[in-house]
Each structure stands twice: as C-alpha cells, then as structure tokens.
C-alpha positions, 0 to 999 in steps of 0.5 A: 025385413032385416032392420040392419040391412035397411039401415045400411041401404039408407046410409048408402042412399044418402051418400048416393043422393048427395052426388046430386044435392051437394054440388047444387047446394054448394054452388049456391052457397059459394055464389053468395060468398063471392070471390075476387080473381085476377083479371086477365091481360087485355086483348086487342080490339080484334085479336088474331085467332087460331083454331086447332083441331087434333084429329085421329081417324077423322077423315069423314068429318075433318073437311066439314070442321075445317070449312065451318071453322074458316067460315066462323073466323071470316064471319067474325072479321078477325085475322084467323088460321085453322091448324089440323094436327093429323095422326093418320094420312087419310085425315091429313089428306082430307084436311087439305083446306086448312091453313096448316096440316101437321101430320105425324105419329099418334101421340095422344090429344095432349101431344097434338095440342102442344104441337098445334099451339107451338105452330100457331100465330094467333093471340087467341087459340081455340082447341076443338074436336073434329067431330063436333059442331060449335054454335051459335054461328057468332061463337068467335065473337062471343068467345072474344068477348068473354075472354075480356073477363076470363082466361079460359072459356069452354062450352056446354056439351050436348049429344044428339039422341043421347040416353044420358039426358038426365046426366047432361041436365045435371051438368048444366044445372051445376054449371049454370050460374056458378061458372059465371060467378066464380068459374069452373074446372068442369070444362068440355075438351070439345071446346076450349079457348084461351090466350096463347100466352096463358097456355102451358104445354100439357104432359103428353100422357094425360087422359084428361087434358081438358081438366089439366089445362083448366086446373093449371090456369085456375091455380094461377089465380086466373078465371075459367068459365063455361059460356052459357050461350056457346055450345058443342053438338055431336052425335051420341056414341054407340053404347059400347063406345060410350062405355069406353069413353066414360070408363076412361074419363073416370080412370082419369079423374081417379088417377089425375084429379083425385091426387090434386084434390088438396090443392083444388079445394083452395079455390071455389072452382076447385072445391066445386069440382071435388064436390061435383065430379070427384064425389060422384066417382068416389063416395057417391059410387060407393054409396050406390053399391052400399044401397044395393048391398043393403037392399039385397039383404033387407028383404028375403023376397027380393034378395036375388032380384036386386043384384040380378036387376043391377047386373042387367042394367050395367050390361044394358048400359055397356051395350051387351044386352038390349033394354026397352026404351022406357028403361034406358034412363034407369039402366043409364043411372045404374051403368054410370055407377059401375063405370068407376068400379071398372076404371079402378080395376083398369088402374089396378091392373096398370099398377100391377103391370108397372107400365104407363105405356100408351096411357094417353092413347085409347081405342078410337072409332073411325069417323 
C-alpha cells in the first residue's frame, strides 16, 4: 500500500463528496439567516397569459403540446394565447391549432424565446418545451398564485425511466425549502413563467438561456423560485443523446456561469448556485479524478483495474457499451464526472478555432 497515493485518494474523495454535502449544508445555513428581496409588481386578479413554445424538429409532439396548453389556459379561466416559434416547416404545420405560429430559420432557443415574447400580448409569459408535459392540471392557477410573491417561477423536472434517479433526487433535495425561502437559480428551461415586463431579450448565442434569464432577474433584486407542486415530465433520452445534453450543459456552465461567479455570490440564491452547480463541474469533478488517480497507485494489485473500470463506466454512460442494469447507477455517477472533462475539451477546441459560430445550436433529435 502506497501511503502518499492513499492520502491523495482521500483528499480527492473529500473534494468529490463535498459536491453533495456542501449545497445541502449551505442551504440549511442560508435558510436560517433569511434574506429580504424586492416584492414583484402586483398582478391583476386574472392576468392574461401567453404560453410560448420554441420548437425545432418537434412535429410529432407539438400538436399535443398546443392542445394541452390551450386546455390548461381555459381551465384556469384566463385570457390566454399559445404561440409556437417553429424553426422547421413540418413543426410549423403540425402546430396549426396554436393562436400564432411563427416560422423562420433556426437561430437557437434564446432567439426563439425573444421572438415569441416580442409577439406576445399576455401580462404573464410561460416559456416551455414542446416535448414535456406540465402538471398538475391546474398549473396555470398555481403559477399565477406564486407570481404574486416571485418574479420568476420554474418547475421540478422529472424524466420517465431515467438512469439518473440519484441525480434528480439530489436536485430536488437541494432545491426543496431553499427555493421557497430565498430563491434559486437552478431553474428548468422546460418551464419558466414571469411577468412580460420583467423579461429582457436574451443573448442569442447562449447555451444556458434558462440560467441567464434567472440570473438577470435575480441580479435586479427580484425573486426566482422553483415550485414544489409544479412539475414537468418527459421521457428519458437515449444514452447518446443524454450524454450530448449533459456535455452541452457543462459547456454552458463553464463558459457562461463560471465567469459570473463573483457577482453570483453576492446573493443567497447565487451563492447556492455556485456551491451546487458550479462546484460540481469544477472542484467536485477534479476531486473525483484525483481520487481515481490516487486509488490507481495506492495498491499495485488493483492499479490496472481502477482506470479500466472508470473508462468502461464512462463508455457505458455515453451509450457506447452495454452495462448490467444493476450497474447503471454506478456508471451514471462515473459518467457524470467525465462530462465536464469533455465539455472543457470542446471549449478548448472552440477557443483554438477562434470561432463561436453556431454556439447556440446543437444536434437535435427529431420527435
């Protein structure tokens, strides 16, 4: 046994485990401290609501989404409209039941959100994805009630048949209580509701349009929350598609959120985001691989097994090799630690190429 390598592995394990412990502990501390925030402008008793659905290659699901959104607005008894911003003709045609269909060239989700908001008439806007279901059935009424206290309301995201159940459990654990106490920036782009007057056009090359919107509102002293009783549900992506999604999100965190860390830590919600999301893709990830490296050299008997097992787990998470069902959870944990590494490599390649062309776009799977 190599004592130095063992010590290194333990240091890495502490850094890695802090990615779970730190946000839970910090959330409890900040919740006790409390924090005053600016109250949002008052809404009318029954404000008008616009549901905006940016959609690309969504012809198979957009019709149902429009129907469900229209029914939800009617159930709430509000004056409402549904706007679809479609970036392909098939989706535009399938969304014909919407109150307004805007069809144009693909410019990314942020650009589609800007276009939809510019064409909207509602006092409240709801930005939502085409492939998710929003619940419960009275989500419109619940959203309007929360907007009496908060300036931006998001929902808890759930995935059906996901191999990342532990990941989503931690997300809910961190958000529960703190989001209701002092707010959060860990919003889900699948559902975001705010006053139209509070919306500022998003930079169209953004990867993390949801974070940018939340951070902008928070930095104005306004409150952002994730509703305990509003959720979105969608089918889990294939391993390959989930890998691409995770790498893309990590790329956005590293390039768009990390540079804003000095301003984020000035508010409890921003500080929580740094301790939760940013720590995970930086020091937490580094700690994991330090732990793996230390374990590799700690005992000669297993020195060749540790890196091989880690590589196999990463390939399994990305969908390149099969893994037994009982091992899916472990492969997901390991795979998630390689996501920031892959994202960093993509950022380095982008910087070397000195180009941000199509940065806000990504390979999309037709639904």
